[in-house]
C-alpha positions in Angstrom: 166.9 36.8 -53.4 165.8 38.6 -56.6 162.2 39.6 -56.7 160.2 38.5 -59.9 156.5 38.7 -60.7 156.6 37.6 -64.6 152.9 36.5 -64.5 151.7 39.8 -62.7 150.3 37.9 -59.8 151.5 40.2 -57.0 150.7 43.1 -58.9 147.1 42.0 -59.8 146.8 41.4 -55.7 148.5 44.2 -54.1 149.9 46.6 -56.9 153.6 47.6 -57.0 155.5 48.1 -53.9 154.2 51.1 -51.7 155.9 54.5 -52.3 158.1 55.7 -49.6 157.3 59.0 -47.7 157.5 62.0 -50.0 159.3 65.3 -49.3 156.6 67.1 -51.2 153.4 66.4 -52.7 150.3 67.9 -53.8 148.2 69.0 -56.7 148.8 71.8 -59.3 146.1 73.5 -60.9 146.9 73.9 -64.5 145.0 74.2 -67.8 141.5 72.9 -66.7 142.9 70.1 -64.4 144.5 69.4 -61.1 147.7 67.4 -61.6 148.9 65.4 -58.7 152.7 65.2 -58.1 155.3 64.1 -55.4 159.3 64.4 -55.0 161.6 62.2 -53.1 165.4 62.7 -52.4 167.6 65.6 -53.0 169.7 64.8 -56.0 169.7 65.3 -59.8 166.0 65.5 -61.0 164.4 62.4 -62.7 160.7 62.6 -63.7 158.9 59.3 -64.0 155.9 59.0 -66.3 153.6 56.1 -66.1 151.7 54.4 -68.8 148.2 54.7 -69.9 145.5 53.8 -67.7 148.0 53.4 -64.7 149.3 55.9 -62.1 152.4 56.9 -60.5 152.2 54.1 -57.7 153.4 51.8 -60.5 156.8 53.0 -60.0 156.9 51.5 -56.6 159.9 49.0 -57.4 161.9 51.8 -59.1 161.8 54.7 -56.5 164.2 53.1 -53.8 166.8 52.3 -56.4 166.7 55.8 -57.9 166.9 57.4 -54.3 169.8 55.2 -53.1 171.6 56.1 -56.4 171.3 59.8 -55.3 168.6 61.0 -57.7 165.6 63.2 -57.2 162.7 61.1 -58.5 159.4 63.1 -59.5 156.2 61.4 -59.9 153.5 62.9 -61.9 149.9 61.3 -62.4 149.1 62.1 -65.8 145.7 64.4 -66.3 142.7 62.3 -65.7 145.0 59.0 -64.3 145.6 58.2 -60.6 144.8 61.5 -58.4 145.0 64.0 -61.1 141.6 65.5 -62.7 141.0 66.4 -66.3 138.4 68.7 -68.1 136.1 67.7 -71.0 138.8 67.9 -73.7 140.1 64.8 -75.5 143.4 63.4 -74.4 146.7 64.5 -76.2 150.2 63.6 -75.4 151.0 67.3 -76.1 148.7 68.5 -73.4 150.1 66.1 -70.9 153.4 67.0 -71.7 152.5 70.6 -70.9 151.3 69.6 -67.6 154.8 67.9 -67.0 156.3 71.4 -67.9 154.2 73.1 -65.3 155.1 70.9 -62.5 158.7 71.4 -63.1 158.1 75.1 -63.3 156.2 74.9 -59.8 159.0 72.9 -58.4 161.8 75.4 -59.8 163.3 72.5 -61.9 164.8 73.9 -65.1 166.0 70.6 -66.4 165.2 67.0 -65.8 165.9 63.6 -67.1 162.5 61.7 -68.4 161.9 58.1 -67.7 158.8 57.1 -69.7 156.9 54.0 -69.9 154.4 53.4 -72.6 152.2 56.5 -72.8 154.6 58.1 -70.3 157.4 57.3 -73.0 155.7 59.4 -75.7 155.0 62.1 -73.3 158.8 62.3 -72.8 159.4 62.3 -76.2 157.2 65.0 -77.1 159.0 66.9 -74.3 162.3 66.1 -75.8 161.2 67.3 -79.3 159.2 70.5 -78.0 161.4 71.5 -74.9 165.0 70.1 -75.5 166.3 72.9 -73.1 164.2 71.2 -70.2 165.2 67.6 -70.9 168.6 66.0 -70.0 167.7 62.9 -71.9 164.5 60.4 -72.7 164.4 56.8 -71.4 161.7 55.7 -74.0 160.4 52.2 -72.9 157.5 50.3 -74.6 156.0 52.9 -77.1 155.2 53.9 -80.7 155.6 57.3 -82.3 153.3 56.7 -85.3 150.6 54.1 -85.7 152.4 51.7 -87.6 154.4 50.6 -84.5 151.7 49.1 -82.4 150.1 46.0 -82.7 146.6 46.9 -83.7 145.0 43.6 -82.4 146.5 42.7 -79.1 145.7 39.3 -78.1 144.0 38.9 -74.4 145.8 36.8 -71.9 146.3 36.4 -68.3 148.9 39.1 -68.1 146.7 41.9 -69.6 143.5 40.7 -67.5 145.6 41.0 -64.2 146.9 44.5 -65.4 143.7 45.8 -66.3 142.1 44.6 -63.2 144.7 46.2 -61.2 144.1 49.4 -63.0 140.2 49.1 -62.6 140.8 48.9 -58.8 143.2 51.6 -58.3 141.3 54.0 -60.5 138.2 53.4 -58.3 140.6 54.1 -55.1 142.3 57.2 -56.5 140.3 59.1 -59.0 137.8 62.1 -58.1 135.4 60.3 -60.6 135.8 56.6 -59.3 132.6 55.4 -61.2 133.9 56.9 -64.5 136.5 54.1 -65.5 135.0 53.0 -68.6 134.5 56.4 -69.8 138.1 56.8 -69.0 139.3 53.7 -70.7 137.5 54.8 -73.8 138.8 58.3 -74.0 142.5 56.8 -73.4 141.9 54.7 -76.2 140.7 57.3 -78.7 144.1 59.2 -78.1 146.0 55.9 -78.6 144.0 55.3 -81.7 145.0 58.4 -83.2 148.3 59.5 -81.8 151.3 60.0 -81.7 151.8 60.9 -85.6 155.3 61.7 -85.6 157.2 61.5 -89.0 160.7 60.3 -89.7 161.4 64.1 -90.2 160.1 65.0 -86.6 162.2 62.3 -85.2 165.3 63.3 -86.8 164.9 66.9 -85.2 165.2 65.5 -81.8 168.3 66.7 -80.2 168.5 65.2 -76.8 169.9 61.9 -75.6 167.4 59.1 -76.2 167.7 55.3 -75.3 165.0 53.2 -76.8 164.2 50.3 -74.5 162.2 47.4 -75.8 161.2 44.2 -74.0 161.6 41.0 -75.9 158.0 39.9 -75.4 156.3 43.2 -75.5 152.6 42.7 -76.2 152.0 46.2 -77.8 155.0 47.5 -79.6 156.5 45.9 -82.7 160.5 45.3 -82.4 161.1 46.8 -85.8 159.4 50.0 -84.7 161.8 50.3 -81.7 165.0 49.5 -84.1 163.4 52.3 -86.6 163.2 54.9 -83.7 166.7 54.1 -82.7 168.1 54.4 -86.4 166.0 57.6 -86.9 166.6 59.7 -83.9 170.1 61.3 -84.0 172.6 59.3 -81.5 169.7 57.2 -79.9 170.7 54.0 -78.5 168.6 50.6 -78.6 168.2 48.3 -75.7 166.4 45.0 -75.5 165.4 43.5 -72.3 165.2 39.8 -72.3 162.6 37.5 -71.0 160.1 40.4 -70.0 157.1 41.9 -71.7 155.5 45.6 -71.7 155.4 45.3 -67.8 159.0 44.9 -67.2 159.3 47.5 -64.4 156.9 45.1 -62.3 157.9 41.8 -63.7 161.8 42.2 -63.0 162.6 45.4 -61.4 166.3 44.7 -60.8 166.7 44.2 -64.5 164.5 47.3 -65.5 166.4 49.4 -62.7 169.9 48.6 -63.9 169.2 49.8 -67.5 167.4 53.0 -66.0 170.5 53.7 -63.8 172.9 53.0 -66.6 170.9 55.6 -68.9 170.8 58.3 -66.2 174.7 57.9 -65.5 175.2 58.5 -69.3 172.9 61.6 -69.5 173.5 63.2 -66.3 177.0 62.0 -65.0 175.8 60.9 -61.7 177.5 57.5 -60.9 175.0 54.7 -60.3 
C-alpha cells in the first residue's frame, strides 16, 4: 500500500521515517560552525539538502529508495539547523554552500549530484553556479532565486502549523541551543527576506544540468517563477508534481522519489 500523508498528520506526530544506520557520521568544524553530516551506501554520491528550519531527518522517506537504487546519499544539516551549530554572522546561502563543499572535501568526494528542497534547493543552485566542477546536476524543488518568485504573504493553515510545530520540537531535541528556536526562526527569516537575488544573467551562466520541480499546490513559490527558471537556465527541465504542496517529499514519497531517481539517472547514468 502506498504511503501518503497529505495533511502532514503523521509528520506532525512522529516526523519523517527514521534514518537508517549511517556508514559514517559526525561533525566537521568549518568557518565558525560545526557541520553535521552522515553518509549511507557506497554508490554514486548524492547530497540531500533540507529546507529552512528543518534538518536532514526530513529526508527519511527518500534514503531507502536512494540506497536501494545504488546511490550514496550524503545528508548535511545546514549551519544552525538540526545538529549543526552557527556563529553570530547572518545566514547566507553562499555561506551554507561553502559548508557543503567543506563536507565533500572532508569525505574526499570530487563531484556529486545535489537534491535540494526549498532553502536546500537554493544552496544547490548556488553550488551549481559557483562550483560547477563539483556538481553533477541540481534537483531544484520548491524554491525561488529572486524575491519576485515567492508568495510574500503566505496564508496560515493546518499544514503549515503542523510543519512548524514539528520543526520546533525537532529543534529542541537536536540543537546545541535548544531554547533559541524563535531567534533561529527570525534569523532564517531575515535571510529569506533578502536573498537570493539572482538576475536572469546569473541564471544564464549556470552550466550544470538542472531540473526545476514545482508542486501543483506549493504554498510559497509562484508557478510562473518555476517556469521562468526553467526558461532562463540553459537546458533546464521543468517537472510539475500533481496533487501535492511544498511538502511533497513527506506527503507522497513514492511520487517524489520517482522524479528524483529519474533526475539522477539522467545526470549520473546510474539506472534507477
